N, C-alpha and C positions, 0 to 999 in steps of 0.2 A: 949635685951630690954624686960622689964616686964611692963605690963600695956599698956595703949592706947598711940599712937603716934598721935598727932594732929598738923596739919600744914595747913597754908593757901597757901603755895607754893607747887610746885611739889616735890614729894619725889622720888629720883632716887636711886635704889639699884643695885649695880653690884653684880652678884651671885644669889644664891637661897634664897627664902624667905620660911621659914618653920614655920608653926603654929600648935600648938596642939588644937587650938580653931577655931572659925569661922573667916573667912575673909569676911568683909562686905564692900560693896561699895554703896554709895548713887547715883552714877552716872554710866556711862558705864565702862566696863572692856574690854580692847582691848588686842589682842594677836593673834598669828598665829593659835593656837589650844588649845582646852581644852581636857584633857584626864581624864577619869574617871577610877578608879581602877576596873578591870574586870577579873583579872586572876582567873582561876579555883581554885587555891590553897587558895584563900581568901574567898571562898564561901562554904556554906553548905546548905543542904535541897534543892538541885537543882531539878527543875521540869520543864517539858515543859508546855507551856501555851496552854491548851486545854479547851477553854471556848466558843466553837462555838456559841450557842444561846445567852448566857449571854454577850459575847463580842459584838454581834450585837445590843443587847439592850443598852449596855454601849455607843456605838458609836451613836445610835439613840438619846440618851439623851444629848450627848455633844452639847454645844452651842458655836461654835467659835464666837468671837466678835472682832470688831475693836474698839480702844479706844485711848485716850490720857491720859497720867499721869497728875494729877493735878499740878505737879511741872514743866511740860513742855507741854503747850498746842499746841505747833507748830509741834511736832512729833507724827505722827500716828503709833500705834502699833497694832499687831494682836495677839490673844492668847485666854485664857479662864479666866473666873472669878473663882478664887480658890475655893470659897465656893460651886459654882455650880459643879466644877469638882470633889470635895470631895464627894458630893451627888451622882454623877453618878458612882463614883468608888465603892460605897457601893453595887452596882449590881454585881460586879465581885470579891469583895475582903473583907477581914476583915478590921478592923481599922488599924491594923499594916501595912498592905500592902498600904492602902490609905496614911498612914503617910509618906511613902517613896516618894510619889508623891506630896502630899499636906500636909503642916504642918504650924503650927502657931508659929511665932517668939515670944518667951517668953518676950523679952524686949520691942518690939513695939506693940505687940498684932495683928500685921497684918499677914494674911495668905500669903503663898508663894508656888510657883509651881516649882518642879524639872522636867523641860521639858525632860531632858535626859531619865528619867525613862519611858516616853511615847513611846520611840522608840521601845522597845520590844513589847508593846501592838499593835503598828501600824504594826509591822512586822507580828505578829500573825494574825491580821485581814486581812492583804494583802494575807497571805497564805489561809485563809478561803475563801476569795473572788476568789483567783485563782482556788481553788478546786471546788468552785460553777460554775465557768465559764467552767472548764473541764467537769463537769457533764452536763451542758447545751449543750456543744459542742457534747457530746457523744449522748445525746437525740436527738439533731438536725440530726446528721448523721443517727441514727436509723430511725427517721421519714422520712428522705429523702429517704431511701431504701424502706420503706413501701409505700411511695407515688409512687415511681417509679414502684414497683410491682403492685400496683392498677392501675396505668396508663396503664401498659402493658396488664393487664387482660381486661380493658375497651376497649383497642384497638383491642384485639383478638376477642371480642364479637361483634364487629361492622360489 
């Protein structure tokens, strides 16, 4: 089939659906899982995300919101405003990287968010936080030892 398929009834397809273009839904999409292509063979310019201070600034600027879509006032959603997210992304990336997370639909003019791309940033920030906690634990243990030594010296001098 070439071109658009428009129907007011359910469309049932047995077998795979393959498209070389976009697949757009105005409502929910249901399924058991969504898999994004992630094989190393498909990628180039692979680098670890090492943006310690900038990543902190990025997350500080993020403003998670709850909202209703104007087309469905009964269902509350959680997420980000795409334009705000795009602005926050400028802290950590060039426009090309921001485009993979936030982009504008040429047909509708509306911005959209690829939340899957946020997973790697979240993991990098979690690693940063875990390293910070390890540093704090190490400092705490060191201070505990110093406190114990000082306490022993005070008790000796009594």
